[in-house]
ZADO-1210 file (C-alpha; in nm, 4 decimals, padded with zeros to 6 digits):
<atoms>
<atom x="01.4527" y="-01.9358" z="-00.3286" code="MET" pos="1"/>
<atom x="01.3877" y="-02.2287" z="-00.0985" code="ARG" pos="2"/>
<atom x="01.3547" y="-02.1902" z="00.2782" code="ILE" pos="3"/>
<atom x="01.4050" y="-02.5021" z="00.4831" code="ASN" pos="4"/>
<atom x="01.1632" y="-02.5956" z="00.7618" code="LEU" pos="5"/>
<atom x="01.3984" y="-02.5524" z="01.0629" code="PRO" pos="6"/>
<atom x="01.4848" y="-02.1979" z="00.9533" code="THR" pos="7"/>
<atom x="01.1166" y="-02.1109" z="00.9139" code="LEU" pos="8"/>
<atom x="01.0277" y="-02.2521" z="01.2560" code="ILE" pos="9"/>
<atom x="01.3186" y="-02.0663" z="01.4198" code="LEU" pos="10"/>
<atom x="01.2126" y="-01.7398" z="01.2540" code="ALA" pos="11"/>
<atom x="00.8504" y="-01.7814" z="01.3682" code="LEU" pos="12"/>
<atom x="00.9495" y="-01.8636" z="01.7272" code="ILE" pos="13"/>
<atom x="01.1889" y="-01.5660" z="01.7341" code="SER" pos="14"/>
<atom x="00.9201" y="-01.3350" z="01.6015" code="MET" pos="15"/>
<atom x="00.6678" y="-01.4552" z="01.8611" code="LEU" pos="16"/>
<atom x="00.9175" y="-01.4161" z="02.1465" code="LEU" pos="17"/>
<atom x="01.0231" y="-01.0669" z="02.0396" code="LEU" pos="18"/>
<atom x="00.6703" y="-00.9384" z="01.9892" code="THR" pos="19"/>
<atom x="00.5409" y="-01.0883" z="02.3127" code="SER" pos="20"/>
<atom x="00.7760" y="-00.8584" z="02.5052" code="CYS" pos="21"/>
<atom x="00.6274" y="-00.5431" z="02.3518" code="ALA" pos="22"/>
<atom x="00.5120" y="-00.2819" z="02.6012" code="GLU" pos="23"/>
<atom x="00.1363" y="-00.2504" z="02.6350" code="ASN" pos="24"/>
<atom x="00.0156" y="00.1066" z="02.6859" code="GLN" pos="25"/>
<atom x="-00.3165" y="00.1608" z="02.8614" code="PRO" pos="26"/>
<atom x="-00.5745" y="00.3152" z="02.6321" code="THR" pos="27"/>
<atom x="-00.6879" y="00.6648" z="02.7139" code="GLN" pos="28"/>
<atom x="-01.0600" y="00.7153" z="02.7554" code="CYS" pos="29"/>
<atom x="-01.2114" y="00.8504" z="02.4374" code="LEU" pos="30"/>
<atom x="-01.4486" y="01.1419" z="02.4384" code="ASN" pos="31"/>
<atom x="-01.7908" y="01.0020" z="02.3402" code="PRO" pos="32"/>
<atom x="-01.8761" y="01.3346" z="02.1759" code="ALA" pos="33"/>
<atom x="-01.5683" y="01.3090" z="01.9501" code="ALA" pos="34"/>
<atom x="-01.5998" y="01.2134" z="01.5847" code="HIS" pos="35"/>
<atom x="-01.6426" y="00.8398" z="01.5255" code="VAL" pos="36"/>
<atom x="-01.5022" y="00.7154" z="01.1964" code="TYR" pos="37"/>
<atom x="-01.7124" y="00.4828" z="00.9825" code="GLY" pos="38"/>
<atom x="-01.6714" y="00.3074" z="00.6485" code="PHE" pos="39"/>
<atom x="-01.5577" y="00.6109" z="00.4463" code="PHE" pos="40"/>
<atom x="-01.3187" y="00.7222" z="00.7199" code="GLY" pos="41"/>
<atom x="-01.1644" y="00.3748" z="00.7149" code="GLY" pos="42"/>
<atom x="-01.1475" y="00.3841" z="00.3360" code="LEU" pos="43"/>
<atom x="-00.9647" y="00.7166" z="00.3464" code="TRP" pos="44"/>
<atom x="-00.7256" y="00.5993" z="00.6188" code="HIS" pos="45"/>
<atom x="-00.6520" y="00.2865" z="00.4142" code="GLY" pos="46"/>
<atom x="-00.5709" y="00.4955" z="00.1078" code="LEU" pos="47"/>
<atom x="-00.3325" y="00.7302" z="00.2922" code="ILE" pos="48"/>
<atom x="-00.1547" y="00.4523" z="00.4801" code="ILE" pos="49"/>
<atom x="00.1905" y="00.5186" z="00.3213" code="PRO" pos="50"/>
<atom x="00.1852" y="00.8812" z="00.4364" code="PHE" pos="51"/>
<atom x="00.0583" y="00.7872" z="00.7816" code="ASN" pos="52"/>
<atom x="00.3352" y="00.5309" z="00.8175" code="PHE" pos="53"/>
<atom x="00.5996" y="00.7917" z="00.7392" code="ILE" pos="54"/>
<atom x="00.4322" y="01.0253" z="00.9882" code="GLY" pos="55"/>
<atom x="00.4421" y="00.7610" z="01.2627" code="THR" pos="56"/>
<atom x="00.8188" y="00.7413" z="01.2220" code="LEU" pos="57"/>
<atom x="00.8599" y="01.1079" z="01.3166" code="PHE" pos="58"/>
<atom x="00.5620" y="01.2039" z="01.5374" code="TRP" pos="59"/>
<atom x="00.4010" y="01.0220" z="01.8287" code="ASP" pos="60"/>
<atom x="00.0533" y="01.1676" z="01.7744" code="ASP" pos="61"/>
<atom x="00.0100" y="01.0233" z="01.4212" code="VAL" pos="62"/>
<atom x="-00.1733" y="00.6911" z="01.4038" code="ALA" pos="63"/>
<atom x="-00.2388" y="00.4570" z="01.1147" code="ILE" pos="64"/>
<atom x="-00.5665" y="00.3191" z="01.2502" code="TYR" pos="65"/>
<atom x="-00.8215" y="00.5531" z="01.4146" code="ALA" pos="66"/>
<atom x="-00.9020" y="00.4454" z="01.7705" code="PRO" pos="67"/>
<atom x="-01.2430" y="00.6154" z="01.7617" code="SER" pos="68"/>
<atom x="-01.4130" y="00.3989" z="01.4990" code="ASN" pos="69"/>
<atom x="-01.7438" y="00.2184" z="01.4736" code="ASN" pos="70"/>
<atom x="-01.5941" y="-00.1309" z="01.4445" code="GLY" pos="71"/>
<atom x="-01.6635" y="-00.3620" z="01.1527" code="VAL" pos="72"/>
<atom x="-01.7585" y="-00.0939" z="00.9004" code="TRP" pos="73"/>
<atom x="-01.4420" y="00.1058" z="00.9693" code="TYR" pos="74"/>
<atom x="-01.2300" y="-00.2097" z="00.9439" code="ALA" pos="75"/>
<atom x="-01.3992" y="-00.3044" z="00.6168" code="LEU" pos="76"/>
<atom x="-01.3338" y="00.0420" z="00.4712" code="GLY" pos="77"/>
<atom x="-00.9748" y="00.0403" z="00.5972" code="PHE" pos="78"/>
<atom x="-00.9090" y="-00.2988" z="00.4394" code="THR" pos="79"/>
<atom x="-01.0721" y="-00.1888" z="00.1144" code="GLY" pos="80"/>
<atom x="-00.8677" y="00.1312" z="00.1069" code="GLY" pos="81"/>
<atom x="-00.5389" y="-00.0451" z="00.1735" code="ALA" pos="82"/>
<atom x="-00.6225" y="-00.3191" z="-00.0779" code="GLY" pos="83"/>
<atom x="-00.7499" y="-00.0660" z="-00.3283" code="GLY" pos="84"/>
<atom x="-00.4243" y="00.1222" z="-00.2994" code="LEU" pos="85"/>
<atom x="-00.2345" y="-00.1916" z="-00.3990" code="GLY" pos="86"/>
<atom x="-00.4691" y="-00.2426" z="-00.6924" code="LYS" pos="87"/>
<atom x="-00.4235" y="00.1215" z="-00.7956" code="ALA" pos="88"/>
<atom x="-00.0430" y="00.0823" z="-00.7863" code="TYR" pos="89"/>
<atom x="-00.0706" y="-00.2324" z="-00.9972" code="LYS" pos="90"/>
<atom x="-00.2935" y="-00.0585" z="-01.2527" code="MET" pos="91"/>
<atom x="-00.0600" y="00.2433" z="-01.2622" code="LEU" pos="92"/>
<atom x="00.2397" y="00.0168" z="-01.3221" code="GLY" pos="93"/>
<atom x="00.0577" y="-00.1639" z="-01.6032" code="ALA" pos="94"/>
<atom x="-00.0394" y="00.1688" z="-01.7633" code="ALA" pos="95"/>
<atom x="00.3198" y="00.2955" z="-01.7472" code="ILE" pos="96"/>
<atom x="00.4450" y="-00.0297" z="-01.8970" code="GLU" pos="97"/>
<atom x="00.1893" y="-00.0038" z="-02.1787" code="GLU" pos="98"/>
<atom x="00.2923" y="00.3551" z="-02.2476" code="LEU" pos="99"/>
<atom x="00.6533" y="00.2390" z="-02.2687" code="GLY" pos="100"/>
<atom x="00.5556" y="-00.0255" z="-02.5230" code="LYS" pos="101"/>
<atom x="00.3608" y="00.2324" z="-02.7232" code="MET" pos="102"/>
<atom x="00.6681" y="00.4530" z="-02.7325" code="GLY" pos="103"/>
<atom x="00.8804" y="00.1640" z="-02.8590" code="GLU" pos="104"/>
<atom x="00.6230" y="00.0876" z="-03.1299" code="ASP" pos="105"/>
<atom x="00.6258" y="00.4521" z="-03.2410" code="ASP" pos="106"/>
<atom x="01.0038" y="00.4525" z="-03.2643" code="ILE" pos="107"/>
<atom x="01.0018" y="00.1296" z="-03.4662" code="ASP" pos="108"/>
<atom x="00.7326" y="00.2676" z="-03.6999" code="ALA" pos="109"/>
<atom x="00.9313" y="00.5880" z="-03.7545" code="ARG" pos="110"/>
<atom x="01.2457" y="00.3892" z="-03.8363" code="LYS" pos="111"/>
<atom x="01.0529" y="00.1804" z="-04.0890" code="GLU" pos="112"/>
<atom x="00.9118" y="00.4976" z="-04.2509" code="GLU" pos="113"/>
<atom x="01.2590" y="00.6521" z="-04.2754" code="GLU" pos="114"/>
<atom x="01.3999" y="00.3353" z="-04.4279" code="GLU" pos="115"/>
<atom x="01.1133" y="00.3224" z="-04.6769" code="ALA" pos="116"/>
<atom x="01.1796" y="00.6852" z="-04.7764" code="LYS" pos="117"/>
<atom x="01.5492" y="00.6155" z="-04.8225" code="LYS" pos="118"/>
<atom x="01.4760" y="00.3060" z="-05.0329" code="ALA" pos="119"/>
<atom x="01.2591" y="00.5069" z="-05.2762" code="LYS" pos="120"/>
<atom x="01.4739" y="00.7099" z="-05.5225" code="PRO" pos="121"/>
</atoms>
């Protein structure tokens, strides 16, 4: 699939114009005594991102990214969790594909055994 340059530029300009009109909500003051998420909190939130996304579609109080975090370490964990989830899906897909191939090999081996038995009088 080939995308020509004018179409790409038009899409980028449209995206910038539409997102620049988004409403900006003022941030509520966070309670300093509340829990602050660090690296492992970010890692967990990155791993459960698909469920959080579905939750954000139905409830206003569900967030994907914790506002009360410690900065770089939370972001690093979040990125690792989200990236690790993609890697886990890729590994799971490869394992399922390999199991499918193993099943095909077993079926072929059984057919060969049955044919060998039929060939012997």
